[in-house]
DOTI-405687 format. One line per field, with one value per residue (C-alpha): x, z, y; residue number from 1. Coordinates in Angstrom, 1 decimal, always signed. Example, Ala and Ser with C-alpha at 12.3 -4.5 7.8 and 13.67 -1.06 7.14 Angstrom:
# residues 2
X <- [+12.3 | +13.7]
Z <- [+7.8 | +7.1]
Y <- [-4.5 | -1.1]
kevo <- [1 | 2]
***
This chain:
# residues 337
X <- [+101.3 | +104.2 | +106.6 | +106.6 | +109.3 | +108.7 | +111.8 | +111.2 | +113.6 | +113.6 | +116.0 | +118.5 | +117.0 | +113.5 | +114.9 | +116.6 | +113.4 | +111.3 | +113.7 | +114.0 | +110.2 | +110.0 | +112.1 | +109.5 | +107.1 | +107.1 | +106.5 | +102.9 | +100.9 | +97.6 | +94.7 | +92.1 | +88.5 | +86.0 | +82.6 | +80.8 | +80.4 | +77.4 | +75.0 | +75.6 | +76.6 | +73.9 | +74.4 | +73.4 | +71.6 | +68.3 | +68.8 | +74.4 | +111.3 | +111.7 | +115.2 | +115.5 | +114.0 | +112.7 | +109.2 | +108.1 | +104.4 | +104.2 | +104.2 | +100.4 | +101.0 | +100.8 | +104.1 | +105.0 | +106.3 | +106.9 | +104.4 | +106.4 | +105.4 | +103.9 | +102.3 | +104.0 | +101.8 | +102.7 | +106.3 | +105.2 | +106.6 | +105.0 | +107.7 | +106.4 | +107.3 | +110.6 | +109.1 | +105.7 | +103.6 | +103.6 | +101.2 | +100.6 | +100.2 | +97.3 | +97.7 | +95.0 | +92.8 | +89.7 | +88.6 | +85.4 | +83.5 | +80.7 | +79.6 | +78.3 | +77.4 | +77.8 | +81.5 | +82.4 | +80.1 | +80.3 | +76.7 | +76.2 | +74.1 | +71.6 | +73.3 | +76.6 | +75.0 | +75.2 | +78.9 | +80.2 | +83.4 | +84.8 | +87.7 | +89.8 | +92.5 | +95.8 | +95.7 | +97.7 | +96.2 | +97.6 | +99.1 | +98.0 | +95.0 | +95.4 | +96.7 | +95.8 | +99.1 | +98.6 | +95.1 | +96.2 | +98.8 | +96.1 | +93.9 | +96.7 | +96.9 | +93.2 | +91.3 | +88.4 | +85.9 | +82.2 | +80.8 | +77.5 | +76.3 | +79.1 | +82.8 | +85.2 | +86.4 | +84.0 | +86.5 | +84.2 | +83.6 | +85.4 | +86.6 | +88.6 | +92.4 | +93.2 | +93.0 | +93.9 | +96.7 | +96.0 | +95.6 | +97.6 | +96.0 | +98.0 | +97.4 | +97.0 | +100.2 | +100.4 | +97.8 | +99.9 | +100.1 | +96.5 | +93.9 | +92.0 | +88.3 | +85.3 | +85.9 | +82.9 | +82.9 | +83.4 | +86.4 | +88.0 | +87.4 | +89.0 | +92.1 | +92.6 | +92.0 | +94.6 | +97.2 | +96.2 | +94.3 | +90.8 | +88.8 | +88.8 | +85.8 | +84.0 | +85.4 | +89.0 | +88.7 | +87.5 | +90.1 | +92.9 | +91.4 | +90.6 | +93.2 | +92.5 | +91.3 | +87.9 | +87.9 | +89.0 | +86.6 | +89.0 | +91.9 | +94.4 | +92.5 | +89.9 | +91.4 | +89.2 | +89.7 | +91.6 | +93.4 | +96.7 | +95.3 | +93.2 | +91.8 | +88.1 | +85.6 | +86.1 | +83.4 | +82.0 | +85.5 | +87.4 | +90.9 | +92.0 | +88.8 | +90.3 | +92.2 | +95.7 | +98.7 | +98.2 | +100.0 | +100.2 | +98.8 | +101.1 | +99.6 | +96.3 | +97.7 | +95.7 | +96.8 | +98.4 | +100.0 | +97.6 | +97.2 | +94.1 | +91.6 | +89.7 | +89.8 | +91.1 | +88.9 | +86.2 | +87.0 | +85.0 | +84.9 | +83.7 | +80.5 | +76.9 | +75.0 | +72.4 | +71.5 | +70.7 | +73.7 | +75.6 | +72.8 | +73.5 | +77.1 | +79.2 | +82.1 | +84.7 | +85.7 | +82.3 | +81.9 | +78.7 | +75.3 | +75.1 | +73.2 | +72.0 | +71.4 | +74.2 | +77.9 | +79.8 | +82.1 | +84.1 | +86.0 | +85.7 | +86.7 | +87.9 | +84.3 | +83.0 | +82.2 | +84.3 | +81.5 | +82.3 | +85.9 | +84.8 | +86.0 | +82.5 | +80.9 | +79.2 | +78.5 | +76.7 | +76.6 | +75.3 | +78.1 | +77.8 | +78.1 | +81.3 | +81.9 | +84.6 | +85.3 | +85.4 | +88.5 | +89.8 | +92.7 | +93.3 | +93.9 | +96.8 | +98.1 | +100.4 | +104.1 | +104.9 | +101.4]
Z <- [+105.9 | +107.1 | +109.4 | +113.0 | +115.5 | +119.2 | +121.3 | +124.8 | +127.6 | +131.1 | +133.8 | +135.5 | +138.8 | +137.7 | +136.4 | +139.7 | +141.6 | +139.5 | +139.6 | +143.4 | +143.8 | +141.8 | +144.3 | +147.0 | +145.8 | +146.0 | +143.1 | +141.9 | +142.1 | +140.5 | +142.9 | +141.8 | +142.8 | +142.1 | +140.6 | +137.4 | +135.9 | +137.0 | +135.1 | +137.2 | +134.3 | +132.2 | +128.6 | +125.9 | +123.4 | +124.8 | +128.4 | +130.3 | +129.8 | +126.9 | +126.4 | +124.7 | +121.3 | +118.3 | +117.3 | +113.7 | +113.6 | +109.8 | +110.1 | +110.7 | +113.8 | +117.4 | +118.9 | +122.5 | +124.7 | +128.4 | +130.5 | +132.3 | +136.0 | +137.1 | +140.4 | +143.1 | +142.6 | +138.9 | +139.8 | +141.1 | +138.9 | +139.0 | +139.1 | +136.1 | +133.7 | +133.7 | +131.2 | +133.0 | +132.7 | +129.0 | +126.5 | +122.9 | +120.4 | +118.1 | +114.8 | +113.4 | +110.7 | +109.9 | +111.1 | +110.7 | +114.0 | +115.0 | +113.7 | +110.4 | +109.8 | +106.1 | +106.5 | +109.1 | +110.8 | +114.5 | +115.5 | +116.0 | +118.8 | +117.7 | +119.4 | +117.6 | +114.3 | +111.9 | +111.3 | +110.3 | +109.4 | +112.2 | +112.0 | +115.2 | +115.9 | +117.2 | +120.9 | +123.5 | +125.5 | +128.3 | +127.1 | +130.3 | +132.6 | +135.7 | +138.6 | +142.2 | +143.3 | +141.1 | +142.4 | +146.0 | +145.6 | +144.0 | +147.1 | +149.3 | +147.5 | +146.9 | +149.5 | +148.7 | +148.0 | +147.5 | +144.1 | +142.5 | +145.8 | +146.3 | +147.1 | +144.2 | +145.4 | +147.1 | +149.8 | +151.7 | +148.9 | +149.4 | +145.8 | +146.3 | +146.3 | +148.1 | +151.8 | +154.4 | +156.8 | +159.4 | +157.2 | +154.3 | +151.2 | +149.7 | +147.3 | +148.7 | +148.6 | +145.2 | +143.6 | +143.1 | +139.3 | +138.8 | +137.3 | +139.9 | +140.0 | +142.1 | +141.0 | +139.9 | +136.6 | +138.8 | +140.5 | +137.2 | +135.8 | +138.9 | +138.6 | +135.0 | +135.6 | +138.4 | +135.9 | +133.5 | +131.3 | +130.9 | +130.2 | +126.5 | +124.4 | +123.1 | +119.7 | +121.0 | +122.9 | +119.9 | +117.5 | +120.0 | +120.2 | +116.5 | +114.6 | +111.4 | +109.5 | +109.9 | +109.5 | +113.0 | +115.5 | +118.5 | +119.4 | +118.1 | +114.9 | +114.0 | +115.6 | +118.2 | +121.8 | +124.1 | +127.5 | +125.8 | +124.4 | +127.2 | +130.7 | +130.3 | +130.2 | +127.4 | +126.8 | +130.3 | +131.9 | +133.6 | +132.4 | +135.8 | +137.7 | +138.9 | +137.5 | +136.2 | +136.3 | +133.6 | +130.3 | +130.9 | +127.5 | +124.9 | +122.1 | +122.7 | +122.0 | +119.8 | +116.4 | +118.1 | +120.9 | +123.8 | +126.2 | +128.0 | +125.6 | +125.3 | +128.9 | +132.4 | +133.3 | +131.3 | +131.1 | +131.7 | +128.9 | +129.0 | +126.9 | +127.9 | +126.4 | +123.7 | +121.8 | +118.7 | +118.8 | +115.9 | +113.5 | +114.1 | +115.3 | +113.9 | +111.6 | +113.5 | +117.0 | +118.3 | +122.0 | +122.6 | +123.6 | +125.7 | +128.5 | +129.6 | +132.5 | +131.9 | +131.1 | +128.8 | +129.8 | +126.9 | +126.4 | +128.0 | +131.5 | +133.5 | +134.2 | +130.8 | +127.8 | +124.7 | +122.9 | +125.2 | +124.0 | +120.5 | +119.8 | +118.9 | +122.1 | +124.2 | +127.9 | +130.1 | +133.8 | +136.0 | +136.7 | +140.5 | +140.3 | +140.8 | +139.9 | +140.6 | +136.9 | +135.7 | +135.6 | +133.3 | +131.4 | +130.6 | +127.6 | +128.2 | +127.0 | +124.0 | +124.6 | +124.4 | +125.2]
Y <- [+39.9 | +42.0 | +40.2 | +41.5 | +40.5 | +40.8 | +40.7 | +39.3 | +40.1 | +38.6 | +39.9 | +37.6 | +38.5 | +37.4 | +34.1 | +33.4 | +34.3 | +32.0 | +29.1 | +29.5 | +29.3 | +26.1 | +24.2 | +24.8 | +22.2 | +18.5 | +16.2 | +16.1 | +12.9 | +11.9 | +11.1 | +8.7 | +8.7 | +5.9 | +6.0 | +6.9 | +10.4 | +12.4 | +14.6 | +17.7 | +19.9 | +21.6 | +20.8 | +23.2 | +20.9 | +22.2 | +21.2 | +23.8 | +30.8 | +30.3 | +31.8 | +35.2 | +34.8 | +36.7 | +35.6 | +35.6 | +36.1 | +35.6 | +31.8 | +31.6 | +29.5 | +30.3 | +31.4 | +30.6 | +33.4 | +33.7 | +35.6 | +38.2 | +38.4 | +41.7 | +40.5 | +38.4 | +35.4 | +35.3 | +34.4 | +31.0 | +28.3 | +24.9 | +22.3 | +20.4 | +23.3 | +25.2 | +27.6 | +28.1 | +30.1 | +30.7 | +32.3 | +31.5 | +34.4 | +33.6 | +35.5 | +37.7 | +36.2 | +34.2 | +30.8 | +28.8 | +28.6 | +26.2 | +22.9 | +21.6 | +17.9 | +18.4 | +19.1 | +16.5 | +14.0 | +15.1 | +15.0 | +18.7 | +20.2 | +22.8 | +25.7 | +24.9 | +25.9 | +27.5 | +27.4 | +30.8 | +32.7 | +34.9 | +37.3 | +37.8 | +40.3 | +39.0 | +38.0 | +36.1 | +33.2 | +31.0 | +27.7 | +26.0 | +26.2 | +28.3 | +26.1 | +25.7 | +27.1 | +30.2 | +30.8 | +30.3 | +33.1 | +35.3 | +34.7 | +35.7 | +39.0 | +39.7 | +37.5 | +35.2 | +38.0 | +37.6 | +38.6 | +37.8 | +36.3 | +33.8 | +33.8 | +33.4 | +30.0 | +27.6 | +26.9 | +24.6 | +22.2 | +18.8 | +18.9 | +22.1 | +21.6 | +24.9 | +25.4 | +28.0 | +27.4 | +30.0 | +33.1 | +31.8 | +30.2 | +27.3 | +24.4 | +21.0 | +18.9 | +17.1 | +19.3 | +22.5 | +22.0 | +20.7 | +23.1 | +25.1 | +24.2 | +25.3 | +28.9 | +31.0 | +32.9 | +36.1 | +34.5 | +33.5 | +37.0 | +38.6 | +36.5 | +37.3 | +41.0 | +41.0 | +39.9 | +42.7 | +40.2 | +38.9 | +35.8 | +34.8 | +35.3 | +32.2 | +32.8 | +33.3 | +30.1 | +28.1 | +29.5 | +28.6 | +25.1 | +24.6 | +26.5 | +28.5 | +25.5 | +23.9 | +20.1 | +19.4 | +17.8 | +17.8 | +20.1 | +17.5 | +16.7 | +14.0 | +10.9 | +9.3 | +10.5 | +8.2 | +8.5 | +9.3 | +12.5 | +13.9 | +13.4 | +12.6 | +9.7 | +7.3 | +4.8 | +5.1 | +4.7 | +7.5 | +8.1 | +9.4 | +10.1 | +13.4 | +16.4 | +15.9 | +18.2 | +20.8 | +20.0 | +16.3 | +15.3 | +16.7 | +14.5 | +16.3 | +19.7 | +22.1 | +23.3 | +26.3 | +24.3 | +24.9 | +22.0 | +20.6 | +22.2 | +18.9 | +17.6 | +18.0 | +21.0 | +22.7 | +26.5 | +29.6 | +32.1 | +35.7 | +35.4 | +35.3 | +32.3 | +32.5 | +29.3 | +31.3 | +33.7 | +32.0 | +33.0 | +36.7 | +36.7 | +39.5 | +38.8 | +40.9 | +40.0 | +38.7 | +39.4 | +37.4 | +38.6 | +41.8 | +40.1 | +36.7 | +34.3 | +31.9 | +32.2 | +29.8 | +27.0 | +25.6 | +22.3 | +18.9 | +17.8 | +14.8 | +13.8 | +14.7 | +12.4 | +12.5 | +14.4 | +17.4 | +17.4 | +18.6 | +22.1 | +23.2 | +22.0 | +24.7 | +24.3 | +26.7 | +27.6 | +30.3 | +32.8 | +32.5 | +28.7 | +26.7 | +23.1 | +20.5 | +20.2 | +23.8 | +25.9 | +28.6 | +30.2 | +33.9 | +36.1 | +38.4 | +41.7 | +41.2 | +41.8 | +45.4 | +46.6]
kevo <- [1 | 2 | 3 | 4 | 5 | 6 | 7 | 8 | 9 | 10 | 11 | 12 | 13 | 14 | 15 | 16 | 17 | 18 | 19 | 20 | 21 | 22 | 23 | 24 | 25 | 26 | 27 | 28 | 29 | 30 | 31 | 32 | 33 | 34 | 35 | 36 | 37 | 38 | 39 | 40 | 41 | 42 | 43 | 44 | 45 | 46 | 47 | 48 | 49 | 50 | 51 | 52 | 53 | 54 | 55 | 56 | 57 | 58 | 59 | 60 | 61 | 62 | 63 | 64 | 65 | 66 | 67 | 68 | 69 | 70 | 71 | 72 | 73 | 74 | 75 | 76 | 77 | 78 | 79 | 80 | 81 | 82 | 83 | 84 | 85 | 86 | 87 | 88 | 89 | 90 | 91 | 92 | 93 | 94 | 95 | 96 | 97 | 98 | 99 | 100 | 101 | 102 | 103 | 104 | 105 | 106 | 107 | 108 | 109 | 110 | 111 | 112 | 113 | 114 | 115 | 116 | 117 | 118 | 119 | 120 | 121 | 122 | 123 | 124 | 125 | 126 | 127 | 128 | 129 | 130 | 131 | 132 | 133 | 134 | 135 | 136 | 137 | 138 | 139 | 140 | 141 | 142 | 143 | 144 | 145 | 146 | 147 | 148 | 149 | 150 | 151 | 152 | 153 | 154 | 155 | 156 | 157 | 158 | 159 | 160 | 161 | 162 | 163 | 164 | 165 | 166 | 167 | 168 | 169 | 170 | 171 | 172 | 173 | 174 | 175 | 176 | 177 | 178 | 179 | 180 | 181 | 182 | 183 | 184 | 185 | 186 | 187 | 188 | 189 | 190 | 191 | 192 | 193 | 194 | 195 | 196 | 197 | 198 | 199 | 200 | 201 | 202 | 203 | 204 | 205 | 206 | 207 | 208 | 209 | 210 | 211 | 212 | 213 | 214 | 215 | 216 | 217 | 218 | 219 | 220 | 221 | 222 | 223 | 224 | 225 | 226 | 227 | 228 | 229 | 230 | 231 | 232 | 233 | 234 | 235 | 236 | 237 | 238 | 239 | 240 | 241 | 242 | 243 | 244 | 245 | 246 | 247 | 248 | 249 | 250 | 251 | 252 | 253 | 254 | 255 | 256 | 257 | 258 | 259 | 260 | 261 | 262 | 263 | 264 | 265 | 266 | 267 | 268 | 269 | 270 | 271 | 272 | 273 | 274 | 275 | 276 | 277 | 278 | 279 | 280 | 281 | 282 | 283 | 284 | 285 | 286 | 287 | 288 | 289 | 290 | 291 | 292 | 293 | 294 | 295 | 296 | 297 | 298 | 299 | 300 | 301 | 302 | 303 | 304 | 305 | 306 | 307 | 308 | 309 | 310 | 311 | 312 | 313 | 314 | 315 | 316 | 317 | 318 | 319 | 320 | 321 | 322 | 323 | 324 | 325 | 326 | 327 | 328 | 329 | 330 | 331 | 332 | 333 | 334 | 335 | 336 | 337]
***
């Protein structure tokens, strides 16, 4: 592979603006709710700044680059991350997608088979899930529009951590850096498009979570899930019983360095769902079925069992639905494009 270097430049004025915005937020805190996980989600087993740098893409590993703000709300900087938001460049190449019990005993669901080789072009994906503060700024620009029969954000749901103060949308105090939830698939798509990006395909999401290898049950590897690696439900016990600030579980990072791929909030992806799609999925850059009734939500969540943290796990949901445990991240235009 030829080495390609991408020079990333950020102006001094932008740095000052972003740093100034970070001082506007109070320290984040975790809020705990009691009770046991519910069965609301439809499962699919038959039932739902960095400094200036030169990035060498020949290493075969994801490279972290700053996402250059092009809209006012993108300049918001959650206080937990001085280099936020960032994207990870995933290099072009093959990976093995899906699940195969013959390779690793992970109790595959039927719609995760057969495992198959997929080739993806190079792409850039968010390192972190989109936060409440970021989505609130988007709403201040675009409004909470109706699409697919429902508003992008279910603002009346008690689980929402975004509210209106007069005409201004803002994140609830202490939840600025938590992943936004209660957003429909349409609302997630609209946010990504407003940034000049899009939702990841199912294949792009899984490669970013799994890496280019195969024998990896979870984003971090094959070690058993615990509350030091992700926010989920471990042996019937909640780790947090609510969302956590994005990026809180560094030991649960994926092979490419993405965070919260196994827990915190499940994530909308672009594809329609077909339980038999893997049998006929194309080799090059699969986009999913052309039509369908449900969209895909990948990854585990704070109220999900550890089996949902597997990189092969496929969840489904109607695109006009929103849930208190589903968020998203975006695929972005590559630097220079």
